[in-house]
C-alpha positions as a Markdown table, in Angstrom:
| # | Residue | x | y | z |
|---|---|---|---|---|
| 1 | Met | -12.3 | 8.4 | -20.3 |
| 2 | Pro | -11.9 | 12.2 | -19.6 |
| 3 | Ile | -12.8 | 13.7 | -16.4 |
| 4 | Gln | -16.2 | 15.2 | -16.2 |
| 5 | Ser | -17.3 | 18.4 | -14.7 |
| 6 | Ile | -21.0 | 18.7 | -13.3 |
| 7 | Asp | -23.0 | 20.9 | -11.1 |
| 8 | Ile | -24.5 | 19.7 | -7.9 |
| 9 | Pro | -27.4 | 21.6 | -6.1 |
| 10 | Ala | -25.6 | 22.1 | -2.7 |
| 11 | Ala | -27.1 | 23.4 | 0.6 |
| 12 | Glu | -26.3 | 27.0 | -0.3 |
| 13 | Gly | -25.9 | 27.0 | -4.1 |
| 14 | Thr | -24.5 | 25.3 | -6.9 |
| 15 | Ala | -21.2 | 23.2 | -6.3 |
| 16 | Glu | -18.9 | 22.0 | -9.0 |
| 17 | Ala | -17.6 | 18.5 | -8.9 |
| 18 | Leu | -15.3 | 16.3 | -11.0 |
| 19 | Val | -16.6 | 12.7 | -12.0 |
| 20 | Ala | -13.8 | 10.3 | -12.7 |
| 21 | Arg | -14.9 | 6.8 | -14.3 |
| 22 | Pro | -13.0 | 3.7 | -15.4 |
| 23 | Ser | -11.0 | 3.8 | -18.4 |
| 24 | Thr | -12.0 | 0.3 | -19.3 |
| 25 | Gly | -14.8 | -2.1 | -18.4 |
| 26 | Thr | -18.5 | -1.8 | -18.4 |
| 27 | Gly | -20.5 | -1.1 | -15.3 |
| 28 | Pro | -22.2 | -0.4 | -13.0 |
| 29 | Phe | -19.5 | 0.4 | -10.7 |
| 30 | Pro | -19.5 | 1.2 | -7.0 |
| 31 | Gly | -19.2 | 4.8 | -6.1 |
| 32 | Val | -16.6 | 6.8 | -4.1 |
| 33 | Ile | -16.9 | 10.3 | -2.8 |
| 34 | Phe | -13.2 | 12.1 | -2.9 |
| 35 | Tyr | -12.6 | 14.7 | -0.7 |
| 36 | Met | -9.9 | 17.1 | -1.7 |
| 37 | Asp | -7.2 | 18.8 | 0.6 |
| 38 | Ala | -7.2 | 22.5 | 1.4 |
| 39 | Phe | -5.9 | 23.6 | -2.2 |
| 40 | Gly | -8.9 | 22.6 | -4.0 |
| 41 | Leu | -9.8 | 21.0 | -7.1 |
| 42 | Arg | -6.9 | 21.1 | -9.6 |
| 43 | Pro | -5.0 | 18.7 | -11.8 |
| 44 | Arg | -3.5 | 16.6 | -9.1 |
| 45 | Ile | -6.8 | 15.8 | -7.6 |
| 46 | Glu | -8.1 | 14.7 | -11.1 |
| 47 | Glu | -5.1 | 12.5 | -11.4 |
| 48 | Met | -5.8 | 10.9 | -7.9 |
| 49 | Ala | -9.6 | 10.4 | -8.8 |
| 50 | Gln | -8.8 | 8.9 | -12.1 |
| 51 | Arg | -6.3 | 6.4 | -10.4 |
| 52 | Ile | -9.2 | 5.4 | -8.0 |
| 53 | Ala | -11.8 | 5.1 | -10.7 |
| 54 | Asp | -9.2 | 2.8 | -12.9 |
| 55 | Trp | -9.7 | 0.4 | -10.0 |
| 56 | Gly | -13.2 | 0.0 | -11.0 |
| 57 | Tyr | -15.1 | 2.9 | -9.2 |
| 58 | Val | -17.0 | 5.8 | -10.1 |
| 59 | Val | -15.5 | 8.8 | -8.3 |
| 60 | Leu | -17.0 | 12.0 | -7.3 |
| 61 | Ala | -14.7 | 14.8 | -6.0 |
| 62 | Pro | -16.9 | 18.0 | -5.2 |
| 63 | Asn | -15.9 | 21.6 | -4.6 |
| 64 | Val | -16.5 | 21.7 | -0.8 |
| 65 | Phe | -15.4 | 25.4 | -1.0 |
| 66 | Tyr | -18.2 | 26.4 | -3.3 |
| 67 | Arg | -19.3 | 29.3 | -1.1 |
| 68 | Glu | -16.0 | 30.7 | -1.6 |
| 69 | Gly | -15.8 | 30.5 | -5.5 |
| 70 | Thr | -15.3 | 28.3 | -8.3 |
| 71 | Ala | -12.3 | 25.8 | -8.6 |
| 72 | Ala | -10.8 | 28.2 | -11.0 |
| 73 | Glu | -11.2 | 31.2 | -8.7 |
| 74 | Leu | -9.9 | 29.1 | -5.8 |
| 75 | Ala | -7.0 | 27.6 | -7.9 |
| 76 | Pro | -3.4 | 28.0 | -6.5 |
| 77 | Glu | -1.6 | 30.7 | -8.0 |
| 78 | Ser | 1.9 | 29.9 | -6.6 |
| 79 | Asp | 4.2 | 27.0 | -7.3 |
| 80 | Met | 3.5 | 24.8 | -4.4 |
| 81 | Thr | 6.3 | 22.6 | -5.2 |
| 82 | Thr | 8.5 | 24.9 | -3.2 |
| 83 | Gln | 8.0 | 25.3 | 0.5 |
| 84 | Glu | 7.7 | 29.3 | 0.0 |
| 85 | Gly | 5.1 | 28.8 | -2.5 |
| 86 | Arg | 3.2 | 26.1 | -0.5 |
| 87 | Glu | 2.9 | 28.3 | 2.5 |
| 88 | Ala | 1.8 | 31.4 | 0.4 |
| 89 | Val | -1.1 | 29.4 | -1.0 |
| 90 | Gly | -1.8 | 28.0 | 2.3 |
| 91 | Thr | -2.3 | 31.7 | 3.6 |
| 92 | Ala | -5.2 | 32.2 | 1.4 |
| 93 | Ala | -6.5 | 28.7 | 1.6 |
| 94 | Phe | -6.5 | 27.9 | 5.4 |
| 95 | Pro | -8.9 | 30.2 | 6.4 |
| 96 | Arg | -11.5 | 28.6 | 4.0 |
| 97 | Val | -11.2 | 25.4 | 5.9 |
| 98 | Gly | -12.0 | 27.2 | 9.2 |
| 99 | Arg | -15.1 | 28.6 | 7.7 |
| 100 | Leu | -16.4 | 25.3 | 6.6 |
| 101 | Thr | -18.1 | 24.2 | 9.9 |
| 102 | Ser | -19.7 | 20.9 | 10.7 |
| 103 | Gln | -23.0 | 22.9 | 10.3 |
| 104 | Lys | -22.4 | 23.9 | 6.9 |
| 105 | Ala | -20.5 | 20.5 | 6.0 |
| 106 | Leu | -23.3 | 18.0 | 7.0 |
| 107 | Pro | -26.1 | 19.4 | 4.5 |
| 108 | Asp | -23.5 | 19.7 | 1.7 |
| 109 | Ile | -22.7 | 15.9 | 2.5 |
| 110 | Asp | -26.3 | 14.9 | 2.0 |
| 111 | Ala | -26.0 | 16.7 | -1.4 |
| 112 | Trp | -22.8 | 14.8 | -2.3 |
| 113 | Val | -24.1 | 11.4 | -1.4 |
| 114 | Ser | -27.4 | 12.0 | -3.4 |
| 115 | Ala | -25.4 | 13.3 | -6.5 |
| 116 | Leu | -23.3 | 10.2 | -6.4 |
| 117 | Ala | -26.0 | 7.8 | -6.2 |
| 118 | Ala | -27.6 | 9.6 | -9.2 |
| 119 | Leu | -24.7 | 9.3 | -11.6 |
| 120 | Asp | -25.1 | 7.1 | -14.7 |
| 121 | Gly | -23.1 | 3.9 | -14.1 |
| 122 | Val | -23.0 | 3.8 | -10.2 |
| 123 | Ala | -24.2 | 0.6 | -8.8 |
| 124 | Pro | -26.8 | 0.4 | -6.2 |
| 125 | Gly | -25.4 | -0.2 | -2.8 |
| 126 | Pro | -22.7 | 1.0 | -0.4 |
| 127 | Ile | -20.3 | 3.5 | -1.3 |
| 128 | Gly | -16.8 | 4.5 | -0.1 |
| 129 | Thr | -15.2 | 7.8 | 0.6 |
| 130 | Thr | -11.6 | 9.1 | 1.1 |
| 131 | Gly | -10.3 | 12.4 | 2.0 |
| 132 | Tyr | -7.1 | 14.3 | 2.4 |
| 133 | Cys | -6.0 | 16.9 | 4.8 |
| 134 | Met | -9.2 | 18.3 | 6.1 |
| 135 | Gly | -11.0 | 16.4 | 3.6 |
| 136 | Ala | -10.4 | 13.4 | 6.1 |
| 137 | Arg | -12.9 | 15.1 | 8.5 |
| 138 | Leu | -15.4 | 15.4 | 5.7 |
| 139 | Ala | -14.8 | 11.5 | 4.7 |
| 140 | Val | -15.3 | 10.6 | 8.5 |
| 141 | Arg | -18.5 | 12.9 | 8.7 |
| 142 | Thr | -19.9 | 11.3 | 5.6 |
| 143 | Ala | -19.4 | 7.6 | 7.1 |
| 144 | Thr | -20.7 | 8.7 | 10.4 |
| 145 | Ser | -23.8 | 10.8 | 9.1 |
| 146 | His | -24.6 | 7.9 | 6.4 |
| 147 | Pro | -23.9 | 4.6 | 8.2 |
| 148 | Asp | -26.3 | 2.8 | 6.2 |
| 149 | Val | -24.5 | 4.0 | 3.0 |
| 150 | Val | -21.0 | 4.2 | 3.6 |
| 151 | Ala | -19.0 | 1.0 | 3.9 |
| 152 | Ala | -15.4 | 2.1 | 3.4 |
| 153 | Cys | -13.8 | 5.4 | 4.6 |
| 154 | Gly | -10.1 | 6.3 | 4.2 |
| 155 | Gly | -8.5 | 9.5 | 5.8 |
| 156 | Phe | -4.9 | 10.4 | 4.9 |
| 157 | His | -2.5 | 13.0 | 6.3 |
| 158 | Ala | -5.7 | 14.3 | 8.1 |
| 159 | Gly | -5.9 | 17.0 | 10.6 |
| 160 | Gly | -8.5 | 17.7 | 13.5 |
| 161 | Leu | -10.1 | 14.1 | 13.5 |
| 162 | Ala | -10.0 | 14.0 | 17.4 |
| 163 | Thr | -10.3 | 17.3 | 19.4 |
| 164 | Asp | -11.7 | 18.4 | 22.5 |
| 165 | Glu | -14.5 | 20.3 | 20.4 |
| 166 | Pro | -18.1 | 19.2 | 20.8 |
| 167 | Asp | -18.5 | 18.1 | 16.9 |
| 168 | Ser | -14.9 | 16.7 | 16.8 |
| 169 | Pro | -15.4 | 14.0 | 14.0 |
| 170 | His | -14.3 | 10.9 | 16.2 |
| 171 | Leu | -17.2 | 11.5 | 18.4 |
| 172 | Gly | -19.6 | 10.2 | 15.7 |
| 173 | Leu | -17.9 | 7.2 | 15.1 |
| 174 | Lys | -20.1 | 5.3 | 17.7 |
| 175 | Asp | -22.7 | 5.7 | 14.8 |
| 176 | Ala | -20.7 | 4.5 | 11.9 |
| 177 | Arg | -20.5 | 1.0 | 10.5 |
| 178 | Ala | -17.9 | 1.4 | 7.7 |
| 179 | Arg | -14.2 | 0.0 | 7.7 |
| 180 | Phe | -11.8 | 2.5 | 8.2 |
| 181 | Val | -8.1 | 3.1 | 7.1 |
| 182 | Phe | -6.1 | 5.9 | 8.3 |
| 183 | Gly | -2.5 | 7.0 | 7.4 |
| 184 | His | -1.4 | 10.0 | 9.4 |
| 185 | Ala | 1.5 | 12.1 | 8.5 |
| 186 | Asp | 4.7 | 12.0 | 10.9 |
| 187 | Asn | 5.1 | 14.7 | 13.4 |
| 188 | Asp | 2.0 | 16.3 | 12.2 |
| 189 | Arg | 0.9 | 19.2 | 14.6 |
| 190 | Ser | -2.7 | 19.1 | 13.2 |
| 191 | Met | -2.8 | 15.3 | 14.3 |
| 192 | Ala | -0.5 | 14.6 | 16.8 |
| 193 | Pro | 0.6 | 11.4 | 18.5 |
| 194 | Asp | -2.2 | 12.0 | 21.2 |
| 195 | Ala | -5.0 | 12.6 | 18.8 |
| 196 | Val | -3.9 | 9.4 | 16.9 |
| 197 | Ala | -4.4 | 7.5 | 20.1 |
| 198 | Arg | -7.5 | 9.2 | 20.9 |
| 199 | Leu | -8.9 | 8.4 | 17.4 |
| 200 | Gly | -7.8 | 4.8 | 17.9 |
| 201 | Glu | -9.6 | 4.4 | 21.2 |
| 202 | Ala | -12.9 | 5.7 | 19.5 |
| 203 | Leu | -12.5 | 3.2 | 16.8 |
| 204 | Asn | -11.9 | 0.4 | 19.3 |
| 205 | Asp | -14.8 | 1.6 | 21.5 |
| 206 | Ala | -17.2 | 1.5 | 18.6 |
| 207 | Gly | -16.2 | -2.0 | 17.6 |
| 208 | Leu | -14.9 | -0.8 | 13.9 |
| 209 | Glu | -12.6 | -2.6 | 11.8 |
| 210 | Ala | -10.0 | -0.1 | 11.3 |
| 211 | Ser | -6.2 | 0.6 | 10.5 |
| 212 | Asn | -4.9 | 3.9 | 12.3 |
| 213 | Glu | -1.3 | 4.3 | 11.5 |
| 214 | Ile | 1.3 | 7.0 | 11.3 |
| 215 | Phe | 3.4 | 6.8 | 8.2 |
| 216 | Ala | 6.9 | 7.1 | 9.7 |
| 217 | Gly | 8.8 | 10.0 | 7.7 |
| 218 | Ala | 5.7 | 11.2 | 5.6 |
| 219 | Pro | 4.9 | 14.9 | 6.2 |
| 220 | His | 1.3 | 16.6 | 6.1 |
| 221 | Gly | 0.2 | 16.6 | 2.6 |
| 222 | Tyr | 2.5 | 13.6 | 1.3 |
| 223 | Thr | 0.2 | 12.4 | -1.3 |
| 224 | Met | -0.2 | 15.8 | -3.2 |
| 225 | Ala | 2.5 | 15.5 | -6.0 |
| 226 | Asp | 2.1 | 19.3 | -6.9 |
| 227 | Thr | 3.3 | 20.3 | -3.4 |
| 228 | Ser | 6.8 | 20.3 | -1.6 |
| 229 | Ala | 5.4 | 17.8 | 0.9 |
| 230 | Phe | 5.1 | 15.1 | -1.7 |
| 231 | His | 6.4 | 11.7 | -0.5 |
| 232 | Pro | 6.3 | 9.1 | -3.1 |
| 233 | Glu | 6.6 | 6.1 | -0.9 |
| 234 | Ala | 4.0 | 7.0 | 1.5 |
| 235 | Thr | 1.7 | 8.0 | -1.3 |
| 236 | Glu | 2.2 | 4.4 | -3.1 |
| 237 | Arg | 1.4 | 3.0 | 0.3 |
| 238 | His | -1.7 | 5.1 | 0.8 |
| 239 | Phe | -2.8 | 4.0 | -2.7 |
| 240 | Gln | -2.3 | 0.4 | -2.0 |
| 241 | Glu | -3.9 | 0.6 | 1.6 |
| 242 | Leu | -7.0 | 2.5 | -0.1 |
| 243 | Arg | -7.7 | 0.1 | -2.8 |
| 244 | Ala | -7.6 | -2.7 | -0.5 |
| 245 | Leu | -10.2 | -1.1 | 1.6 |
| 246 | Leu | -12.2 | 0.0 | -1.2 |
| 247 | Asp | -12.1 | -3.5 | -2.7 |
| 248 | Gly | -12.7 | -5.3 | 0.5 |
| 249 | Ala | -15.6 | -3.6 | 1.4 |
| 250 | Leu | -17.4 | -2.9 | -1.9 |
| 251 | Lys | -16.5 | -5.5 | -4.1 |
| 252 | Ala | -16.2 | -8.6 | -1.7 |
């Protein structure tokens, strides 16, 4: 089934979102919110969302940067398979990440959760979420702000999950009830070993079922096949661990 594009009334305007559905089978299916990386909605995100959908899920991937422009307006203009091209795109993309504060993100998250529940073919009950790069922060915030709804949360090559800021995502884990899987990039300045350890302590203190591991040799952005950071082995490991998480929490 082809990827569908929909519009969602968000906190400060209308946001585009991609919807991926299983290629086979009849629903209803559990819902999953997919949070993109800093480079936005694009063919690679469609590929990943469809792969998850084909496990038996309805996947919603919102344009979380809708305040900045449409997905087409924000699409990468350089070939990101080269280091130079990826850095060039990042120069434009990364400031947007900083402008998406928690104060802006949280009301948007309410809109994404409501939109997913309203989609045709989505089963009532718990949902999952997965996020990449800065999207992992949004995935965690979704799990901590909607603990009665989110039963599974994945975060991969994340940044800034456990900082000294008063709104650091890890501080909300005390309110979560989901199962968590984190696959961190190796030698990642945005999620250094001390931050991984801090995240692990918060997960343990909250009594949450979680995996919190560094994927050896995998650079930041390792799942993104359209960039120079792509690491096939780490990407496949991420898909395996994410599927086990979603199936265990949403289909058991």
